[in-house]
N, C-alpha and C positions, 0 to 999 in steps of 0.2 A: 378774585383770588390765583385762580388757575392761571391766568395770562400773566400775572406778577411772579409766580413761582416758576414758572417756565423761562420767562426772561432775567430772572436772577440767576437759575441754574446757568442759562447761555452765557450771561457774562463771566460767571466763576470759570466756566472751562475754556470761554475764548481767552481770557487773561493767562490762565493757566498753559495753554497750549502755544499761545504768543509767544511767552516769556520761556518755555522749554526749548521751542524751536528755534528762536534768534539766540540763545546761549551756546547753543549746540553749533548754529551757523558760524558763530563768531570764532570758534575753535574746533575746525572740522577735525585735526588731528586728533585731539583729544577724545572727541567722539570716536574716532576710529578706536583708538586704544581701548576705550570701554567697550565698544563692540567684541574687541578680539577678546577682552575678558571673558565675556558672555559667553562667548563661543567656547573658549578653552574650559570654562567651567562646564559646560555642556558636553565635553568631547568632540567638539566639532571645529577643532582649532587646525591651521596650515593652509586657510585659504589666501590667495594672495592679497597682498597690501592694497594694490589698487581697487580689488571688490571691495573691500571693507572702508576704505576711502569713500567710493562711489555711493555704497550703503551709508555712510556718514551723512553725506550731504545731501541723499534723497530724504532719510529719516528728518532731517531738520527742515528741509522746504516744506514737506508734507504737515509736518507740526504745525508749522508757521503758518502756511496757507489755510490748513483747516480752522486754525483759531480766528484769523481775520475774517474768512468766509462765515463762520458761525457769530463774529460781532458784528457783521453786515447782513446778516440774516441772508446768505446768497446760496442758492439752492437748496431752501432749508430743510427739504426731506432727506437728499442725498449726504448732505454735509452731517447732518444729526446720526445719521446710520453709519457714517464711515467712522464718526467719533465713537459712537456705542460698540463698533466691531473692535478699535483699537482698544478702548478700555477692557472689552471682556478678554482681549488677549492679554495685555499688560498685568491686570490685577491677578489672576492665578499665577503669571511668572514672579510677579514681585511677592506673592504669599511664599513660593518655594525659595525666594531669595533670602526672605526673612527667617525660614526655618532653618534651610541648610547652610544660609550664610558663607557661600562659596568667595562672594566680594563683599567688600566693606560697605559700598555704596552704589546705587545703582546708577548714579551719574545723569538722573532725570533733568535736572538743571545745571548740568557741567560742574564747574568750579564755583559757580556764582552761589548757590543754595546747596550745601550739602547736609542730605538727609540719611538717617539709618535707615536699613532694610526694612524695621517694623514701621517708622514715620512713613516712609513710602507707600508700604502697603495699606494703611490707614487711610493715607491721603488718596490712594486710588479709589478705594472704598468708596469715599465720599464723593469723587469725580464720577465713578461708575453710576450711582445712584443718580446724579445730575443726568448723566447722558440718557439714563431710560427715561427722564421726566422729559427731556428735549425731544428725544426721539418719538414718545407718544403723541405729543402735540405741537409739532413743528409749526405749524401755521398759527399758533399763538405768538410766535416770534414777530415784533415790529421789525420793518426794514428799515435801515438808514438810506439806501440807494435803492432807486427804483430798478425793475427788472432790464430794463432798456439799456441801462448804463452800468450792469454787473459786471459786463466782460472787462472793463477799464480797471477795475480792483482785483479781479482775478489775474490778469496779465500782469499789472504794476506790481502785485504782491510776489508773484513767482519770481520775475526779474529781479525784483529788489533783493529776496533773501538769498537768490543763487550769485548775485553779485558780490554780498557780504561774503560768503563762502569762498568765491574765487578771490576777493581781493586778500581775505585771512589767510588764504593757502599760500598765495604768490609772497605776501610781505609776512606779517605776524597778526596773531588775533586782535581783532579792533579793539577788544576791551580784554584786559588780562586780569584775570580772577584769581589768579595762581598765588602762593605765596612769593615766588620769585619777580614781581613786578618791578618796574622801574620805580627808584624810591626807596626800596627796601635795603634796610642796613643789615647786610648778612652777618657781620661778626656779632653784633649783639643778639640778634635771632640765635645763631648758633651756639655763641656762649652760653644762653639761657637754657640748652639741651643738655648743657655738661651740668647745670643746677638742677636737674631730674625733670624739668617739664617737658610734658609729652607734645613737641612740635613738629610740624613737617621737615625742619632742617637738620632732625636727628640723624638721616642717613647722606647729609651731604660731607663728601671727603674728598680730598686732594691728594692723592699718593703718586710720588714720581715713580715713573714706570721703570726707569733705570735700576733703581735700589730700592723700591718698595719705600721710601722714607715719606710719612705723612707731614705734608706742607701745609694743609688747611689754615692753622693758625696763622703761619707766616703770610700767605697770600691774604687772607682775609684783614690781617694788621698792616698791611702796608699801606703807609698813607698817602702813596704817590697812585699813579694809574697801574691798572693791570688789565690785560686783554685776557678773555678767555674764548678760546675757539672752542665750541660745543658740537659734538658729533658723538651720538651714543654708539654708531657703528660706522666705522668708516668707511667699510666697503659696500654700503647704501648710501655714501654721501654723495652729493652734488659737486662735481668737480670742473663746473664751468667758469669758477671764480677764482682759481688757483692763482693766477698773478697779482690779482687785486690782495689776498689773503698774504702772500709773500712779500708785497709791498708796505703792507700794514705792519708785518713782522719787523722788516727792515727799518721801518720809521718808529717802532716802539723800540727796536735795540738801539737807534741813533739816540734817543732820548731817555735810556737807561728805564723805560719802563717794563714792568714784567707782561710776559707773551706766554701761555700755558695753552696746549690742546687737552682737552678734557674729553675721555673715551671709555666706552667699555669694551672695545675691540681686543683681539687676542693679538699675540705677538706679531704672528705672521700677517695679519690684516695691516698692523701697524707698520711693520717693513715695509709692505706693499705700497701702502699710501706714502711713505718716505721715498720709495723709488719713484713713483708717478710724480708726484709733486716736487720734489727735491728740497721738501720741507726742512728747515734748520731749528725749528723751534722744539721745545720740550714737549714730552708727552706724558700725561699723568692718568692715573685709572680713576675711574669715579662710578657711582652705580648707575646703572643704564636708567632705571625708571627716574631715579633723581633727574639725569641729564634730559629726558623727556620732558619733565616738570619744568624745568629751568626754561627752557626756548623750544617753541615749535618749530625748529627749523633744524636741518641736517645737510650741511652745517649751519650753525648760528653763531653769532659773536656777541659777547656781554663786555661791557667796559664798567670796571671798577673803580671807584676812587675811596678810600679809606673806609673800605668794607662795604660800601653803600655801590649799589647797581645805578650806574648814571644813565648807560644806553643799552638798548638791545636792538640787533639788526638781523634780519634774516639774509641766507646767501644771495638772495635776489637785490638786496637793497644795501649792500655793503658800503662804508661812508668811503667817498675818494677823496684823498690828499691833494690839493693841487700842488703841483710841482713848484710854481714859486713860493709855495709857503711851507714847504717840507720842514724848514728850519725854526719854524714856530712851535712852540709846546702846546700841549692839550689844552693848556688853560687859554689860550687866545685861538684855539679852532672852535667853530661852533658846534661841533657835537660833544666838546669835551666839559659841556656843562649840563645840568638837569633840565630838562624840557619844561615848558610852562605848563599850565594846567591843560594837559591835553584832553582829559576825561570830559570837562566841560566841553570842549571845542567839538569833541566826537559826538557829544548828547546832541549837541546843537544842529551838527549835520545831519544826523539821524531826523531830528525834528524838520528840518526845512526840506529833506530829500525824500521823507516817507510820509511822517505824521501829517505836515502841512498839505501837502497836494491831496492826500486822502479827505482830509478836513475840508478844503475848498471845494472838492468833489462834491461831497455831502452837502455842504453849504448850497452850491449851485443846482444840486439836484433837486433838494427839498425845496428850495426857492421855485425851480421850474415846474415841479409837481403841484405846488400851493398855488403858483398863476394859472397853471393848467386847470385845476378844482375851480379856481374864481371865474375863469372863462366857461367852464362848463356849467359851473352854477348859474352864472349869467345868462348863457345860452337856455337854460331850462327855465330861469325866470322870463324872458323873453318868449319862448315859445308858449309858457303858460299866459304869458299876457297875450299874445296874438290870439291863442285858443279860446280866451275868454271873450276877446274883443269880437273874434268870429262869431262865437255864440251869441254875445250881445246883439251883434249887427243882424245875425239870423233870427233871433227872437224879435227884435225890433222891424224888420221885415213881414215876419209872421204877422206880429201886430196890426202893421200897417194894411196888411193883405186882409186881415179879419176886418178891419175898420171899413177898409173900401167896400167890402162883401155887405156888411151890415148897413153903410149908407145905400148899398144899391138895393137892397131889400127893402130897406125904408121907403125908398123912391118909387119902389115897384109897387109897394102897398098904396103908398099916397095917388099913385097915378089909378090905380083900381078902385079905390076909394071914391075918385073924382068921376 
């Protein structure tokens, strides 16, 4: 029963840490924003963005790797103690969050699973209990991979989760759990908040910077294509793709597509961006937090059609329009249509690149250990048989010697009698 209890607690902790680390890794900027919220709530704001981004990547990698290590029972004592330490720190912190309520949710699972602060606290109480059980009897955890091959799992897991974070930073989050993912009909969702529903689209608005006119409904009701260049802060935006952005604006203008730059920057920063880039597209004011939620890139680009998000691009992956096809409308361009089932494709890639190699490693390792056990058992059996044969031979020799001695004694006695 003790072994069963320990391994059930081990699996619950492993799955939780793997999920928590993975959803943070696929959205490093979102985790950075949440860390910033924590620090500001504790009066520790003002740290440079790069340090919080590094903490975001490191936190997701540590959580994911600890979950994998616990799942495979790698360095059982050290891993179980580190997890107990993390839970011992996080549980009081989430109790403070539940009581003081400085932020609405802890962000434990990013935007994939949103828990209230009290739900998070009770979840951590359960996990803390599991961590205590595992830390008390780490040797009761059975291994999936032998000690000699554990280094493969350690290195591969670390490289994999860091690669996921790097990919999501350079492009966009591998999985988009936010309410502004591709395929969302913003017009329908935004109109529902006029009906009084408490939805995350309530803070989405577009006001022309020139005169303050609210053009949200007009943009979302446009049955044609609309480009939205998103930049929460223009003064922090990457300016390495300015020529391509201007080319996209010219293409949109030539085909009568809407093109707006949505930002929360001040007039001074907008004018500075205009001077640097020579931008001719109109600027609109939008809520900063909403813009950061819409796309994890500064700047990023959205393509709408009839109020539906058709595509999203990072500034590192903006669409390039072939000069020979500039006369073609978006209906005839490859990026003018909704993509296929990219979620299923991404899950398949994760399975192929991470789950399958570890499964094959586990199978090969268990097969190797099984054959090793069979060889060891065979050697033991052979050694035992050899020992038995040697003992039998020794006994036979002793018996033969005893018989010879007895015969010699009989012969001697017969000689004396004669």
